[in-house]
C-alpha positions, -999 to +999 in steps of 0.1 A: +669+142+222+632+144+215+622+107+217+585+099+222+580+081+255+544+080+263+518+061+242+502+095+233+536+107+220+543+075+202+509+076+185+514+112+174+550+105+162+539+074+142+510+093+126+532+122+115+559+098+102+534+076+083+518+107+067+552+119+055+562+085+041+528+082+023+535+116+007+570+105-003+557+072-017+531+089-038+557+113-052+580+084-061+551+065-078+545+096-100+583+098-108+585+061-115+556+064-140+575+092-157+609+074-160+598+038-164+582+039-198+560+010-189+523+004-194+505+025-167+478-001-163+504-028-156+521-007-130+488+003-114+478-034-111+512-042-095+509-012-072+474-022-062+486-057-054+513-043-032+488-021-014+465-051-008+495-071+005+506-042+028+471-037+042+466-074+049+500-080+063+498-049+085+465-060+100+478-094+109+512-083+121+497-056+142+474-081+159+503-105+165+526-077+178+501-059+201+471-082+205+439-064+212+457-032+221+453-027+258+449+008+272+433+034+250+446+070+246+424+094+226+406+064+210+438+047+200+459+019+216+490-002+212+474-021+183+470+012+164+506+020+171+518-014+160+497-011+128+513+022+119+548+010+128+544-020+105+529+001+077+559+025+081+583-004+077+565-017+046+564+018+030+600+024+037+608-009+019+586+001-010+603+035-012+637+018-014+625-005-041+610+023-062+642+045-057+663+015-069+642+011-101+641+048-107+680+049-105+682+020-130+658+036-154+675+070-153+708+054-159 
């Protein structure tokens, strides 16, 4: 098994995973716009609200989870790792929600 063990490995793994999920989320947002048949401005407003929530929640939760971060590796620390891990969790939930609504709209 290729499980990240060191902080450096965990940081790299989380960065790669987050980038992949952000790409998937952006694709689903485009697909949702296609199938939803709703006012684009309304969805953009809701999506912006979600992004604001995610960014605010991620910052606070990362601080609560990792504090000030401790030891630094290549300019990043445990706080950066916690930040990405929490953002990953939120994006995974958002992806599930959009997939659900896309399935409903597609019938």
